[in-house]
N, C-alpha and C positions, 0 to 999 in steps of 0.2 A: 504494500500500500504506500503510495507516494502522496501524502497530504501534509502540507505545512501550513498551520494556521498563521495568520498575520497578526502583527502588533501584540496585544495582550490577550489574545484568544487562546484557549486550551482545548484540545481534543481528548476526550476521555471515553473509556469503555466501562459501562456499568458492571459492578460485581454483583452477581445475583446471589440471593440468600438461598440456603438449603431448602429443598422442597418437602422434607419430612421432619417431623419432630422426634424427640427421643422415644416417644411411645409408638412410633411407626405410622403415625397419621400422616397421610399425604395431603398437602394443601394445594388446591387447584389454583391455576393462574388467575382466575377471576376473583379469588378471595385474597390474593397477596397484594401488598403494597409494593411499589417499586423501590428498590434499594436506593439509598442516598449516599452510597459509597461507590467509588470508582477508581480505576487505575489510569494515570496520565499516559496517553499514547504519544502525543506530540504537543509542543508549545511554540508560540510565536516568539519573535526576537525581542519583544518588549514594546512598551508605549513611549512615544515621544511627547512630552508635555508641550502645551501651547507656548509656554514661556521660555523654552530652550531648545537646544539641538541634541542634548545628551539623552540617549535612550535609557529608560529604566527597565532593567531585565525582569523577567517573570520569576517569581520565587519558587515555582515548582519545576520539577524535571521529569522527563519520561521515566516511567516505572514507579513513581510516587503513588501511594494510595491516599486518596483525599475524600473529604466529606463535602457535600454540596447541598443546597436547599432543595426542597421538595419540587418546586416549580421553576428551578433554575435551568438556563440553557435551552438549546434547541436540539431535538432529537433528529438525527440524520442517519441515512443508510449508505454505506460505502462498500462496494463489492459484496453485497448481501449481508453485511454485518451491521448491527446497530451501534451507533455511537452518540455521544452528546458533545456539542461544542458550546462552550460558555466563556465568559470573560473571567479573568483572574479574580476580579472583585466578588464574583459569585461563589468562590470557593470559601467554605467555612473554616476548614483546617486540614492539616496534613497528619495522617496517622503514622506514628513512629512504631518501631519494633516492639517497644514495651506496651503500647496501647493495643496493638494487634493481639498479643498473647493474653492480655488482661481481659479482653472481650470474649475469649473462648471459655466455655464452661464444660 
C-alpha cells in the first residue's frame, strides 16, 4: 500500500476487540461497538503554522497504538481494507507497553 497522508493527517487501522467473552459467548457484529483503539499505519510530514515556515512534526509514528474519539476521523477503504484517516489533534493518547499489558485480564 502506497498512501502518504499530508500535513498533520494520520492513517490508522482499527484494532478490533475479541468476538467472544470468557464464558464462550459470541457477540454478533450488530451488538458490538467499534473499537476506539488503532495502530498508526502512516503519518504526514507535519503542519506548517500560518505564522512561520518551520514544520511541526507529528508526535506519533507508524506502529504506535493510539486511542481516538468515538466519532473521530473518516472511514476509508484502500485495496479492500478498512482504515481511518484523522488529524493528529483527534488522537486522545498513545498506548505504551505498560498500559497494553495492564489492560489485559
